C-alpha positions as CSV (number, residue, x, y, z in Angstrom):
1,M,53.4,129.5,47.1
2,K,49.9,127.5,47.0
3,P,46.9,130.0,47.1
4,Q,45.7,130.4,50.6
5,D,41.9,129.7,49.5
6,M,42.9,126.2,48.1
7,P,40.5,123.7,49.7
8,L,42.2,120.9,51.7
9,L,43.3,117.7,49.4
10,Q,40.6,115.3,49.6
11,P,40.9,111.9,48.0
12,R,38.1,110.7,45.7
13,R,37.2,107.1,44.9
14,L,35.7,106.2,41.7
15,E,32.6,104.0,41.7
16,Q,32.8,102.2,38.5
17,D,33.3,98.8,37.3
18,W,35.6,97.6,34.5
19,P,33.0,95.5,32.0
20,A,34.7,93.2,29.5
21,D,32.6,95.0,26.8
22,L,34.6,98.3,26.9
23,P,35.7,99.5,23.5
24,R,39.4,98.3,22.7
25,Y,40.2,101.4,21.0
26,W,38.4,104.0,23.4
27,N,40.5,107.1,22.5
28,R,39.1,108.6,19.3
29,G,38.9,105.0,17.8
30,E,42.8,105.2,17.2
31,A,45.1,102.6,18.3
32,F,48.1,105.0,19.2
33,R,46.1,107.5,21.2
34,T,44.5,104.6,23.1
35,H,47.7,102.8,23.8
36,Y,49.6,106.0,24.7
37,M,47.1,106.5,27.6
38,N,47.3,102.7,28.3
39,A,51.1,103.0,28.5
40,L,50.8,105.8,31.2
41,S,48.3,103.8,33.1
42,I,50.9,100.8,33.3
43,L,53.3,103.3,35.0
44,F,51.0,104.3,37.8
45,P,50.5,101.6,40.1
46,D,54.2,101.2,41.2
47,G,55.1,104.8,40.2
48,E,52.4,106.3,42.5
49,Q,53.7,104.0,45.4
50,H,57.4,105.1,44.9
51,F,56.0,108.7,45.2
52,I,54.2,107.8,48.4
53,D,57.3,106.1,49.7
54,A,59.5,109.1,48.8
55,V,57.2,111.7,50.7
56,R,56.8,109.3,53.8
57,A,60.6,109.0,54.0
58,F,60.7,112.8,54.7
59,R,57.3,113.5,56.4
60,D,58.8,113.3,60.0
61,R,61.1,116.1,59.2
62,N,58.2,118.6,58.4
63,D,57.0,120.8,61.2
64,D,54.2,122.8,59.0
65,S,50.8,121.9,59.9
66,Q,49.3,122.9,56.3
67,L,51.9,120.9,54.7
68,E,51.1,117.9,56.8
69,R,47.5,118.1,55.8
70,D,48.5,118.3,52.2
71,I,51.0,115.4,52.6
72,R,47.9,113.4,54.0
73,G,45.9,114.3,51.1
74,F,48.6,113.7,48.6
75,I,49.0,110.1,50.1
76,G,45.5,109.5,49.9
77,Q,44.9,110.5,46.4
78,E,47.9,109.0,45.2
79,G,46.9,105.6,47.0
80,W,43.6,105.6,45.2
81,H,45.3,106.4,41.9
82,R,47.4,103.4,42.4
83,H,44.4,101.2,43.3
84,E,42.1,102.4,40.3
85,H,45.1,102.1,37.7
86,G,45.9,98.7,39.1
87,R,42.0,97.7,38.1
88,Y,42.4,99.4,34.6
89,N,45.6,97.5,34.1
90,R,43.8,94.1,35.0
91,W,41.2,95.2,32.3
92,L,44.1,95.5,29.9
93,D,45.3,92.1,30.8
94,S,41.8,90.8,30.3
95,I,41.7,91.8,26.6
96,G,45.1,90.3,25.9
97,L,47.5,93.1,26.5
98,P,50.6,92.4,28.7
99,A,50.2,95.1,31.4
100,A,51.2,92.8,34.3
101,T,54.5,91.9,32.6
102,L,55.1,95.6,31.9
103,E,54.1,96.4,35.5
104,A,56.6,94.0,36.6
105,R,59.5,95.7,34.7
106,I,58.8,98.9,36.0
107,R,58.6,97.6,39.6
108,R,62.2,96.0,38.9
109,N,63.5,99.3,37.7
110,L,62.2,101.4,40.7
111,E,63.7,98.7,43.2
112,M,67.0,98.9,41.6
113,A,66.9,102.7,41.7
114,K,66.0,102.7,45.2
115,Q,68.9,100.7,46.0
116,V,71.5,103.0,44.6
117,A,70.0,106.4,45.0
118,P,69.7,108.2,48.3
119,Q,66.2,109.0,49.6
120,I,66.6,112.7,48.9
121,D,66.9,111.7,45.2
122,W,63.6,109.7,45.6
123,L,61.9,112.9,46.6
124,A,63.7,114.8,43.9
125,Q,62.4,112.3,41.3
126,T,58.9,112.7,42.8
127,V,59.0,116.3,42.2
128,C,60.1,116.2,38.7
129,L,57.6,113.3,37.9
130,E,54.7,115.3,39.6
131,H,55.6,118.2,37.4
132,F,55.2,116.1,34.3
133,T,51.9,114.8,35.5
134,A,50.7,118.1,36.4
135,I,51.6,119.7,33.1
136,M,50.0,116.8,31.1
137,A,46.9,117.1,33.1
138,Q,46.9,120.9,32.6
139,A,46.8,120.2,29.0
140,L,44.1,117.6,29.2
141,L,41.8,119.8,31.1
142,K,42.5,122.8,28.9
143,H,41.3,120.9,25.9
144,P,37.8,119.4,26.4
145,D,37.6,118.3,22.8
146,W,40.4,115.9,23.6
147,L,38.2,114.5,26.5
148,A,35.1,114.5,24.2
149,E,36.8,111.9,21.9
150,M,37.2,109.5,24.7
151,H,34.9,106.8,25.7
152,P,32.8,108.3,28.8
153,H,34.3,105.4,31.0
154,F,37.8,106.4,30.4
155,R,37.0,110.1,30.2
156,K,36.0,109.8,33.8
157,V,39.1,108.1,34.8
158,W,41.3,110.6,33.1
159,I,39.3,113.5,34.4
160,W,39.5,112.4,38.0
161,H,43.3,111.6,37.9
162,A,44.2,115.0,36.0
163,L,42.3,117.2,38.5
164,E,44.0,115.4,41.5
165,E,47.2,115.7,39.9
166,L,46.6,119.5,39.7
167,E,45.3,119.6,43.2
168,H,48.5,118.1,44.8
169,K,51.1,119.3,42.2
170,A,53.1,121.2,44.8
171,V,53.2,118.9,47.7
172,A,56.3,116.9,46.9
173,F,58.0,120.2,45.8
174,D,57.1,121.9,49.2
175,L,58.5,119.0,51.2
176,Y,61.4,119.0,49.1
177,A,62.3,122.5,49.9
178,K,61.3,122.3,53.5
179,V,64.0,119.5,54.1
180,G,66.7,121.4,52.2
181,G,66.4,120.0,48.6
182,G,68.5,122.3,46.3
183,Y,68.1,123.7,42.8
184,L,71.1,121.8,41.4
185,R,69.8,118.5,42.4
186,R,66.3,119.3,41.4
187,V,67.2,120.2,37.7
188,S,69.9,117.5,37.3
189,I,67.2,114.9,38.3
190,M,64.8,116.5,36.1
191,L,67.3,116.0,33.1
192,L,67.2,112.4,34.0
193,M,63.7,112.0,34.2
194,T,63.3,113.7,31.0
195,V,65.0,110.5,29.5
196,F,63.7,108.0,31.8
197,F,59.8,108.9,31.9
198,P,59.5,109.2,28.1
199,F,61.5,106.1,27.5
200,D,59.4,104.0,29.8
201,T,56.2,105.2,28.4
202,L,57.4,104.6,24.9
203,W,58.6,101.1,25.8
204,N,55.2,100.3,27.1
205,L,53.6,101.8,24.2
206,V,55.6,99.8,21.6
207,V,54.9,96.5,23.4
208,L,51.2,97.2,23.6
209,L,51.0,98.2,19.9
210,R,53.1,95.1,18.9
211,R,50.9,92.7,20.9
212,D,47.7,94.3,19.3
213,G,49.1,94.1,15.7
214,Q,49.3,97.8,15.3
215,L,53.1,98.4,15.5
216,F,54.3,98.2,11.9
217,K,51.1,100.0,10.4
218,P,52.2,103.5,8.8
219,R,48.6,104.9,9.9
220,T,49.6,104.1,13.5
221,W,52.7,106.1,13.4
222,W,51.1,109.0,11.3
223,H,48.5,109.1,14.2
224,G,51.4,109.3,16.7
225,F,53.4,111.9,14.9
226,R,50.3,114.1,14.6
227,F,49.5,113.5,18.3
228,F,52.7,114.8,19.5
229,F,53.9,117.2,16.9
230,G,51.1,118.2,14.6
231,R,48.2,120.5,15.2
232,D,45.9,117.7,16.4
233,P,46.5,117.8,19.3
234,G,50.5,118.4,19.3
235,L,51.1,117.5,22.8
236,F,54.8,118.2,22.7
237,W,54.1,121.9,21.7
238,K,51.4,122.3,24.4
239,I,53.6,121.0,27.3
240,L,56.9,122.4,26.2
241,P,56.7,126.0,28.0
242,A,55.2,124.6,31.2
243,Y,58.3,121.8,31.3
244,L,60.8,124.8,30.7
245,R,59.6,126.8,33.4
246,F,60.6,124.1,35.8
247,F,64.2,125.2,35.2
248,K,63.7,128.7,36.4
249,P,65.7,129.1,39.7
250,G,62.5,130.7,41.6
251,F,60.2,128.2,40.0
252,H,57.1,127.1,42.3
253,P,54.3,124.7,40.7
254,W,51.7,127.3,41.9
255,D,53.2,130.2,39.7
256,E,50.7,128.7,37.3
257,D,47.2,129.2,38.8
258,D,45.2,126.2,37.9
259,R,42.4,126.6,40.4
260,Q,39.8,127.5,37.6
261,L,40.9,124.2,35.8
262,I,40.4,122.3,39.0
263,R,36.9,123.7,39.5
264,Q,36.1,122.9,35.8
265,G,37.4,119.3,36.4
266,I,35.5,118.9,39.5
267,G,32.3,120.0,37.6
268,W,32.8,117.6,34.9
269,L,33.4,114.7,37.3
270,E,30.2,115.5,39.2
271,Q,28.3,115.4,35.9
272,L,29.7,111.9,35.2
273,G,28.6,110.9,38.6
274,E,29.4,108.0,40.9
275,V,32.4,109.6,42.7
276,S,32.7,109.3,46.5
277,Y,35.0,111.3,48.9
278,T,37.1,109.4,51.5
279,R,39.4,110.3,54.3
280,G,41.9,107.5,53.7
281,S,44.2,106.2,51.2
282,K,43.9,102.8,49.3
283,Q,47.4,101.0,49.9
């Protein structure tokens, strides 16, 4: 379960503009690494709203005051993530990349999913996707050399998002357990999300690379192979053990104690400056 000495979840608001002269290839100067992160950003505005809706659908069935405070913090943090990645995506539009079109596709898919799936499946999806974001956030904060290769503007965005994903990584899980969500539903939905989440990310990535004239360059895909499966950084191998732990019957997100990583991320964010705390969400 969540460590008792964890502070209350407190939403943070970034205080930075999105100037037109930010570098196009802001992640190590590579098209693949840059557009992979951009592809993730495109998922977030509607994806985060889906998470908020899923948690809100079961909020009135919770009678635990600590979990209620965590739910409030979760909604606040995810609301500001939704807002900031919306601004990020409008910057992508401004440099000629089709973020708005790709967002619309995600929105349509989520609306269709909500029409056919019961609300408990919405919450199970949130549990699974929050696990993905948490283990990716963990990998990012464990490797400051990855962050050092980003332009400072984007480094700040991704540190901010990553540390808050770690802070609230168990909220949807705890609510799911509280309302009677079971193991079989959780792992079966995870198998589905293991298909859909990478597919949607890859779809966005391919469209971005194609629009940018980078899709058919061998160098682009060599960088991609190295990013996922090589030693530099080998993201797939970095997150695989944490992903597999989700399938253990007694699993809980706080089995992996990330308090030191969170403190480290907060320290980095304070060094970068211009972050404020807020009691509310941005909807």
